[in-house]
All heavy atoms as a GROMACS GRO file, in nm:
protein
  412
    1MET      N    1  -0.415   1.133  -0.552
    1MET     CA    2  -0.304   1.057  -0.602
    1MET      C    3  -0.310   1.066  -0.756
    1MET      O    4  -0.408   1.037  -0.815
    1MET     CB    5  -0.308   0.915  -0.549
    1MET     CG    6  -0.198   0.826  -0.604
    1MET     SD    7  -0.208   0.668  -0.520
    1MET     CE    8  -0.040   0.622  -0.519
    2PRO      N    9  -0.194   1.102  -0.823
    2PRO     CA   10  -0.196   1.113  -0.967
    2PRO      C   11  -0.209   0.976  -1.031
    2PRO      O   12  -0.156   0.876  -0.983
    2PRO     CB   13  -0.062   1.182  -0.997
    2PRO     CG   14   0.020   1.171  -0.877
    2PRO     CD   15  -0.070   1.141  -0.762
    3SER      N   16  -0.278   0.974  -1.146
    3SER     CA   17  -0.290   0.849  -1.215
    3SER      C   18  -0.167   0.821  -1.295
    3SER      O   19  -0.078   0.905  -1.308
    3SER     CB   20  -0.411   0.862  -1.310
    3SER     OG   21  -0.382   0.951  -1.417
    4GLN      N   22  -0.155   0.704  -1.358
    4GLN     CA   23  -0.043   0.666  -1.440
    4GLN      C   24  -0.029   0.762  -1.556
    4GLN      O   25   0.081   0.805  -1.590
    4GLN     CB   26  -0.059   0.521  -1.489
    4GLN     CG   27  -0.041   0.416  -1.384
    4GLN     CD   28   0.106   0.399  -1.344
    4GLN    OE1   29   0.191   0.455  -1.404
    4GLN    NE2   30   0.125   0.327  -1.239
    5GLY      N   31  -0.137   0.794  -1.614
    5GLY     CA   32  -0.136   0.890  -1.728
    5GLY      C   33  -0.083   1.028  -1.691
    5GLY      O   34  -0.009   1.087  -1.764
    6ASP      N   35  -0.125   1.072  -1.575
    6ASP     CA   36  -0.079   1.200  -1.526
    6ASP      C   37   0.074   1.201  -1.498
    6ASP      O   38   0.143   1.292  -1.536
    6ASP     CB   39  -0.148   1.242  -1.394
    6ASP     CG   40  -0.292   1.270  -1.417
    6ASP    OD1   41  -0.334   1.299  -1.530
    6ASP    OD2   42  -0.367   1.271  -1.322
    7ALA      N   43   0.123   1.092  -1.437
    7ALA     CA   44   0.265   1.080  -1.412
    7ALA      C   45   0.348   1.071  -1.544
    7ALA      O   46   0.451   1.129  -1.555
    7ALA     CB   47   0.288   0.956  -1.326
    8LEU      N   48   0.289   1.003  -1.637
    8LEU     CA   49   0.357   0.991  -1.766
    8LEU      C   50   0.365   1.126  -1.834
    8LEU      O   51   0.472   1.170  -1.889
    8LEU     CB   52   0.283   0.891  -1.856
    8LEU     CG   53   0.334   0.868  -1.995
    8LEU    CD1   54   0.476   0.809  -1.991
    8LEU    CD2   55   0.246   0.769  -2.074
    9GLN      N   56   0.253   1.198  -1.839
    9GLN     CA   57   0.252   1.328  -1.904
    9GLN      C   58   0.345   1.429  -1.828
    9GLN      O   59   0.410   1.501  -1.894
    9GLN     CB   60   0.105   1.382  -1.904
    9GLN     CG   61   0.092   1.517  -1.970
    9GLN     CD   62   0.132   1.508  -2.117
    9GLN    OE1   63   0.113   1.414  -2.184
    9GLN    NE2   64   0.186   1.620  -2.166
   10GLN      N   65   0.347   1.422  -1.698
   10GLN     CA   66   0.431   1.516  -1.621
   10GLN      C   67   0.575   1.484  -1.648
   10GLN      O   68   0.658   1.574  -1.670
   10GLN     CB   69   0.402   1.503  -1.472
   10GLN     CG   70   0.491   1.594  -1.394
   10GLN     CD   71   0.455   1.591  -1.247
   10GLN    OE1   72   0.369   1.514  -1.201
   10GLN    NE2   73   0.536   1.660  -1.164
   11ALA      N   74   0.616   1.354  -1.652
   11ALA     CA   75   0.754   1.319  -1.678
   11ALA      C   76   0.798   1.361  -1.818
   11ALA      O   77   0.909   1.411  -1.838
   11ALA     CB   78   0.772   1.166  -1.661
   12HIS      N   79   0.702   1.343  -1.912
   12HIS     CA   80   0.734   1.385  -2.050
   12HIS      C   81   0.756   1.536  -2.062
   12HIS      O   82   0.847   1.586  -2.121
   12HIS     CB   83   0.629   1.334  -2.144
   12HIS     CG   84   0.657   1.359  -2.290
   12HIS    ND1   85   0.615   1.474  -2.353
   12HIS    CD2   86   0.733   1.293  -2.379
   12HIS    CE1   87   0.658   1.468  -2.478
   12HIS    NE2   88   0.731   1.362  -2.496
   13SER      N   89   0.666   1.607  -2.001
   13SER     CA   90   0.671   1.756  -2.011
   13SER      C   91   0.794   1.811  -1.938
   13SER      O   92   0.859   1.907  -1.986
   13SER     CB   93   0.547   1.821  -1.955
   13SER     OG   94   0.528   1.802  -1.822
   14GLU      N   95   0.835   1.749  -1.823
   14GLU     CA   96   0.952   1.794  -1.754
   14GLU      C   97   1.077   1.770  -1.839
   14GLU      O   98   1.169   1.858  -1.844
   14GLU     CB   99   0.966   1.721  -1.620
   14GLU     CG  100   0.870   1.772  -1.516
   14GLU     CD  101   0.872   1.692  -1.389
   14GLU    OE1  102   0.946   1.592  -1.377
   14GLU    OE2  103   0.794   1.722  -1.299
   15HIS      N  104   1.087   1.658  -1.905
   15HIS     CA  105   1.198   1.627  -1.988
   15HIS      C  106   1.204   1.725  -2.111
   15HIS      O  107   1.306   1.779  -2.139
   15HIS     CB  108   1.195   1.481  -2.042
   15HIS     CG  109   1.305   1.451  -2.132
   15HIS    ND1  110   1.290   1.447  -2.270
   15HIS    CD2  111   1.435   1.425  -2.111
   15HIS    CE1  112   1.404   1.418  -2.327
   15HIS    NE2  113   1.494   1.402  -2.236
   16GLN      N  114   1.088   1.748  -2.173
   16GLN     CA  115   1.085   1.841  -2.285
   16GLN      C  116   1.120   1.984  -2.246
   16GLN      O  117   1.196   2.051  -2.315
   16GLN     CB  118   0.948   1.835  -2.353
   16GLN     CG  119   0.917   1.704  -2.421
   16GLN     CD  120   1.013   1.673  -2.532
   16GLN    OE1  121   1.050   1.767  -2.613
   16GLN    NE2  122   1.053   1.551  -2.545
   17GLN      N  123   1.071   2.026  -2.129
   17GLN     CA  124   1.101   2.159  -2.083
   17GLN      C  125   1.246   2.176  -2.056
   17GLN      O  126   1.308   2.275  -2.085
   17GLN     CB  127   1.018   2.190  -1.963
   17GLN     CG  128   1.044   2.332  -1.904
   17GLN     CD  129   0.964   2.363  -1.782
   17GLN    OE1  130   0.893   2.276  -1.730
   17GLN    NE2  131   0.980   2.483  -1.736
   18HIS      N  132   1.307   2.077  -1.996
   18HIS     CA  133   1.449   2.082  -1.963
   18HIS      C  134   1.530   2.091  -2.092
   18HIS      O  135   1.625   2.169  -2.102
   18HIS     CB  136   1.490   1.958  -1.880
   18HIS     CG  137   1.644   1.959  -1.853
   18HIS    ND1  138   1.699   2.029  -1.756
   18HIS    CD2  139   1.741   1.897  -1.921
   18HIS    CE1  140   1.830   2.015  -1.761
   18HIS    NE2  141   1.857   1.934  -1.858
   19MET      N  142   1.492   2.013  -2.190
   19MET     CA  143   1.574   2.009  -2.316
   19MET      C  144   1.565   2.151  -2.382
   19MET      O  145   1.654   2.190  -2.452
   19MET     CB  146   1.523   1.902  -2.411
   19MET     CG  147   1.554   1.762  -2.362
   19MET     SD  148   1.726   1.726  -2.343
   19MET     CE  149   1.778   1.718  -2.515
   20ARG      N  150   1.451   2.217  -2.366
   20ARG     CA  151   1.437   2.348  -2.428
   20ARG      C  152   1.515   2.458  -2.351
   20ARG      O  153   1.560   2.553  -2.414
   20ARG     CB  154   1.286   2.388  -2.434
   20ARG     CG  155   1.207   2.321  -2.545
   20ARG     CD  156   1.072   2.387  -2.561
   20ARG     NE  157   0.998   2.389  -2.436
   20ARG     CZ  158   0.917   2.290  -2.395
   20ARG    NH1  159   0.905   2.183  -2.464
   20ARG    NH2  160   0.846   2.307  -2.280
   21THR      N  161   1.525   2.447  -2.221
   21THR     CA  162   1.578   2.552  -2.140
   21THR      C  163   1.718   2.528  -2.089
   21THR      O  164   1.780   2.626  -2.045
   21THR     CB  165   1.488   2.577  -2.016
   21THR    OG1  166   1.477   2.457  -1.936
   21THR    CG2  167   1.348   2.620  -2.057
   22CYS      N  168   1.771   2.413  -2.100
   22CYS     CA  169   1.901   2.384  -2.048
   22CYS      C  170   2.013   2.438  -2.141
   22CYS      O  171   2.017   2.400  -2.259
   22CYS     CB  172   1.920   2.233  -2.028
   22CYS     SG  173   2.088   2.186  -1.975
   23ARG      N  174   2.096   2.522  -2.084
   23ARG     CA  175   2.199   2.582  -2.166
   23ARG      C  176   2.296   2.477  -2.219
   23ARG      O  177   2.339   2.480  -2.333
   23ARG     CB  178   2.274   2.681  -2.081
   23ARG     CG  179   2.386   2.755  -2.150
   23ARG     CD  180   2.441   2.865  -2.066
   23ARG     NE  181   2.446   2.832  -1.927
   23ARG     CZ  182   2.556   2.828  -1.854
   23ARG    NH1  183   2.669   2.854  -1.905
   23ARG    NH2  184   2.552   2.796  -1.722
   24GLN      N  185   2.336   2.381  -2.134
   24GLN     CA  186   2.427   2.271  -2.176
   24GLN      C  187   2.369   2.180  -2.282
   24GLN      O  188   2.439   2.150  -2.378
   24GLN     CB  189   2.469   2.188  -2.054
   24GLN     CG  190   2.576   2.085  -2.083
   24GLN     CD  191   2.612   2.008  -1.961
   24GLN    OE1  192   2.574   2.042  -1.851
   24GLN    NE2  193   2.682   1.900  -1.984
   25CYS      N  194   2.246   2.145  -2.268
   25CYS     CA  195   2.183   2.060  -2.372
   25CYS      C  196   2.178   2.128  -2.506
   25CYS      O  197   2.199   2.066  -2.608
   25CYS     CB  198   2.044   2.018  -2.327
   25CYS     SG  199   2.042   1.904  -2.189
   26ARG      N  200   2.139   2.256  -2.504
   26ARG     CA  201   2.127   2.333  -2.628
   26ARG      C  202   2.264   2.358  -2.689
   26ARG      O  203   2.274   2.349  -2.810
   26ARG     CB  204   2.051   2.459  -2.602
   26ARG     CG  205   1.906   2.441  -2.578
   26ARG     CD  206   1.826   2.564  -2.572
   26ARG     NE  207   1.894   2.689  -2.597
   26ARG     CZ  208   1.863   2.801  -2.548
   26ARG    NH1  209   1.765   2.812  -2.465
   26ARG    NH2  210   1.931   2.912  -2.574
   27ALA      N  211   2.361   2.388  -2.612
   27ALA     CA  212   2.494   2.424  -2.668
   27ALA      C  213   2.569   2.298  -2.721
   27ALA      O  214   2.626   2.305  -2.828
   27ALA     CB  215   2.581   2.487  -2.557
   28ASP      N  216   2.563   2.188  -2.645
   28ASP     CA  217   2.633   2.071  -2.687
   28ASP      C  218   2.558   1.991  -2.798
   28ASP      O  219   2.617   1.912  -2.869
   28ASP     CB  220   2.659   1.975  -2.571
   28ASP     CG  221   2.753   2.044  -2.470
   28ASP    OD1  222   2.817   2.145  -2.504
   28ASP    OD2  223   2.763   1.995  -2.357
   29GLY      N  224   2.426   1.998  -2.796
   29GLY     CA  225   2.348   1.918  -2.881
   29GLY      C  226   2.334   1.773  -2.833
   29GLY      O  227   2.281   1.688  -2.899
   30ALA      N  228   2.383   1.756  -2.708
   30ALA     CA  229   2.374   1.623  -2.645
   30ALA      C  230   2.313   1.641  -2.507
   30ALA      O  231   2.332   1.744  -2.447
   30ALA     CB  232   2.517   1.557  -2.632
   31PRO      N  233   2.236   1.545  -2.456
   31PRO     CA  234   2.170   1.562  -2.334
   31PRO      C  235   2.274   1.566  -2.214
   31PRO      O  236   2.369   1.486  -2.214
   31PRO     CB  237   2.077   1.439  -2.322
   31PRO     CG  238   2.119   1.347  -2.423
   31PRO     CD  239   2.194   1.417  -2.526
   32CYS      N  240   2.249   1.650  -2.122
   32CYS     CA  241   2.330   1.659  -2.000
   32CYS      C  242   2.285   1.548  -1.902
   32CYS      O  243   2.184   1.482  -1.923
   32CYS     CB  244   2.317   1.798  -1.938
   32CYS     SG  245   2.161   1.830  -1.856
   33PRO      N  246   2.356   1.523  -1.791
   33PRO     CA  247   2.316   1.421  -1.698
   33PRO      C  248   2.173   1.438  -1.641
   33PRO      O  249   2.102   1.342  -1.622
   33PRO     CB  250   2.418   1.429  -1.583
   33PRO     CG  251   2.541   1.488  -1.649
   33PRO     CD  252   2.486   1.579  -1.754
   34VAL      N  253   2.130   1.562  -1.619
   34VAL     CA  254   1.994   1.582  -1.571
   34VAL      C  255   1.893   1.545  -1.677
   34VAL      O  256   1.792   1.478  -1.645
   34VAL     CB  257   1.973   1.737  -1.530
   34VAL    CG1  258   1.825   1.763  -1.495
   34VAL    CG2  259   2.064   1.770  -1.418
   35ALA      N  260   1.920   1.572  -1.800
   35ALA     CA  261   1.831   1.535  -1.914
   35ALA      C  262   1.818   1.381  -1.920
   35ALA      O  263   1.714   1.324  -1.941
   35ALA     CB  264   1.874   1.597  -2.045
   36LYS      N  265   1.931   1.316  -1.904
   36LYS     CA  266   1.936   1.174  -1.907
   36LYS      C  267   1.854   1.115  -1.793
   36LYS      O  268   1.781   1.014  -1.814
   36LYS     CB  269   2.077   1.121  -1.904
   36LYS     CG  270   2.156   1.143  -2.027
   36LYS     CD  271   2.300   1.099  -2.011
   36LYS     CE  272   2.383   1.135  -2.138
   36LYS     NZ  273   2.519   1.091  -2.117
   37HIS      N  274   1.865   1.177  -1.676
   37HIS     CA  275   1.782   1.129  -1.560
   37HIS      C  276   1.634   1.151  -1.585
   37HIS      O  277   1.556   1.057  -1.560
   37HIS     CB  278   1.825   1.202  -1.434
   37HIS     CG  279   1.749   1.164  -1.314
   37HIS    ND1  280   1.759   1.046  -1.248
   37HIS    CD2  281   1.655   1.237  -1.246
   37HIS    CE1  282   1.678   1.045  -1.148
   37HIS    NE2  283   1.615   1.156  -1.146
   38LEU      N  284   1.598   1.265  -1.634
   38LEU     CA  285   1.459   1.294  -1.664
   38LEU      C  286   1.405   1.196  -1.771
   38LEU      O  287   1.287   1.155  -1.761
   38LEU     CB  288   1.440   1.439  -1.707
   38LEU     CG  289   1.460   1.540  -1.598
   38LEU    CD1  290   1.461   1.681  -1.653
   38LEU    CD2  291   1.355   1.527  -1.486
   39LEU      N  292   1.490   1.165  -1.870
   39LEU     CA  293   1.443   1.070  -1.976
   39LEU      C  294   1.421   0.929  -1.913
   39LEU      O  295   1.328   0.862  -1.946
   39LEU     CB  296   1.543   1.066  -2.092
   39LEU     CG  297   1.512   0.974  -2.200
   39LEU    CD1  298   1.378   1.011  -2.269
   39LEU    CD2  299   1.623   0.975  -2.306
   40ARG      N  300   1.511   0.893  -1.821
   40ARG     CA  301   1.498   0.768  -1.750
   40ARG      C  302   1.368   0.755  -1.670
   40ARG      O  303   1.298   0.661  -1.674
   40ARG     CB  304   1.617   0.742  -1.662
   40ARG     CG  305   1.635   0.605  -1.613
   40ARG     CD  306   1.764   0.585  -1.541
   40ARG     NE  307   1.879   0.627  -1.614
   40ARG     CZ  308   1.964   0.723  -1.580
   40ARG    NH1  309   1.947   0.786  -1.465
   40ARG    NH2  310   2.064   0.758  -1.655
   41LEU      N  311   1.334   0.871  -1.604
   41LEU     CA  312   1.208   0.875  -1.533
   41LEU      C  313   1.089   0.865  -1.624
   41LEU      O  314   0.988   0.792  -1.593
   41LEU     CB  315   1.199   1.009  -1.453
   41LEU     CG  316   1.293   1.026  -1.336
   41LEU    CD1  317   1.274   1.159  -1.273
   41LEU    CD2  318   1.269   0.918  -1.230
   42TYR      N  319   1.093   0.932  -1.738
   42TYR     CA  320   0.987   0.922  -1.838
   42TYR      C  321   0.973   0.777  -1.887
   42TYR      O  322   0.864   0.727  -1.898
   42TYR     CB  323   1.014   1.017  -1.952
   42TYR     CG  324   0.926   0.994  -2.071
   42TYR    CD1  325   0.786   1.014  -2.062
   42TYR    CD2  326   0.977   0.950  -2.191
   42TYR    CE1  327   0.704   0.991  -2.168
   42TYR    CE2  328   0.892   0.927  -2.301
   42TYR     CZ  329   0.756   0.947  -2.288
   42TYR     OH  330   0.678   0.924  -2.394
   43ASN      N  331   1.084   0.715  -1.923
   43ASN     CA  332   1.079   0.579  -1.970
   43ASN      C  333   1.021   0.484  -1.866
   43ASN      O  334   0.943   0.393  -1.898
   43ASN     CB  335   1.218   0.532  -2.019
   43ASN     CG  336   1.261   0.592  -2.147
   43ASN    OD1  337   1.175   0.633  -2.226
   43ASN    ND2  338   1.389   0.604  -2.167
   44ASN      N  339   1.059   0.504  -1.740
   44ASN     CA  340   1.006   0.420  -1.633
   44ASN      C  341   0.853   0.442  -1.623
   44ASN      O  342   0.776   0.344  -1.602
   44ASN     CB  343   1.072   0.450  -1.500
   44ASN     CG  344   1.213   0.397  -1.497
   44ASN    OD1  345   1.256   0.313  -1.576
   44ASN    ND2  346   1.293   0.449  -1.405
   45ALA      N  347   0.807   0.569  -1.627
   45ALA     CA  348   0.665   0.591  -1.623
   45ALA      C  349   0.591   0.535  -1.743
   45ALA      O  350   0.479   0.479  -1.729
   45ALA     CB  351   0.637   0.743  -1.612
   46ARG      N  352   0.652   0.538  -1.857
   46ARG     CA  353   0.592   0.481  -1.983
   46ARG      C  354   0.577   0.328  -1.968
   46ARG      O  355   0.471   0.269  -2.000
   46ARG     CB  356   0.680   0.516  -2.098
   46ARG     CG  357   0.615   0.484  -2.234
   46ARG     CD  358   0.699   0.536  -2.347
   46ARG     NE  359   0.841   0.516  -2.337
   46ARG     CZ  360   0.904   0.400  -2.382
   46ARG    NH1  361   0.836   0.309  -2.438
   46ARG    NH2  362   1.035   0.393  -2.367
   47ARG      N  363   0.680   0.267  -1.913
   47ARG     CA  364   0.676   0.116  -1.894
   47ARG      C  365   0.568   0.080  -1.789
   47ARG      O  366   0.496  -0.019  -1.808
   47ARG     CB  367   0.809   0.066  -1.851
   47ARG     CG  368   0.907   0.053  -1.961
   47ARG     CD  369   1.034  -0.021  -1.919
   47ARG     NE  370   1.145   0.035  -1.996
   47ARG     CZ  371   1.236   0.120  -1.942
   47ARG    NH1  372   1.232   0.148  -1.820
   47ARG    NH2  373   1.330   0.166  -2.018
   48ALA      N  374   0.563   0.156  -1.682
   48ALA     CA  375   0.460   0.134  -1.577
   48ALA      C  376   0.316   0.152  -1.634
   48ALA      O  377   0.228   0.072  -1.603
   48ALA     CB  378   0.482   0.221  -1.458
   49ALA      N  379   0.301   0.251  -1.720
   49ALA     CA  380   0.168   0.272  -1.780
   49ALA      C  381   0.134   0.157  -1.871
   49ALA      O  382   0.017   0.112  -1.881
   49ALA     CB  383   0.162   0.403  -1.852
   50ALA      N  384   0.227   0.105  -1.945
   50ALA     CA  385   0.212  -0.006  -2.039
   50ALA      C  386   0.176  -0.130  -1.959
   50ALA      O  387   0.087  -0.210  -2.005
   50ALA     CB  388   0.330  -0.030  -2.123
   51ARG      N  389   0.235  -0.153  -1.850
   51ARG     CA  390   0.203  -0.272  -1.768
   51ARG      C  391   0.065  -0.259  -1.705
   51ARG      O  392   0.003  -0.366  -1.686
   51ARG     CB  393   0.310  -0.289  -1.655
   51ARG     CG  394   0.432  -0.366  -1.702
   51ARG     CD  395   0.523  -0.381  -1.585
   51ARG     NE  396   0.608  -0.257  -1.597
   51ARG     CZ  397   0.691  -0.212  -1.510
   51ARG    NH1  398   0.708  -0.269  -1.401
   51ARG    NH2  399   0.761  -0.103  -1.537
   52ALA      N  400   0.025  -0.139  -1.670
   52ALA     CA  401  -0.109  -0.120  -1.604
   52ALA      C  402  -0.215  -0.147  -1.708
   52ALA      O  403  -0.328  -0.186  -1.668
   52ALA     CB  404  -0.119   0.024  -1.552
   53ASN      N  405  -0.191  -0.126  -1.834
   53ASN     CA  406  -0.296  -0.152  -1.939
   53ASN      C  407  -0.288  -0.289  -1.982
   53ASN      O  408  -0.308  -0.382  -2.000
   53ASN     CB  409  -0.275  -0.057  -2.055
   53ASN     CG  410  -0.297   0.082  -2.018
   53ASN    OD1  411  -0.372   0.114  -1.925
   53ASN    ND2  412  -0.237   0.174  -2.091
   0.00000   0.00000   0.00000
């Protein structure tokens, strides 16, 4: 089972990778719905990690 830190790191890297590779995010300069969802997942993981500490 992944730890809180692993989940946080994975969510962050998925969001960053999407922002680098998504054609819509790069062209518009604004996050697409998928990027917003991935950011929400990252923020939830960050809050969960903060509560655990």
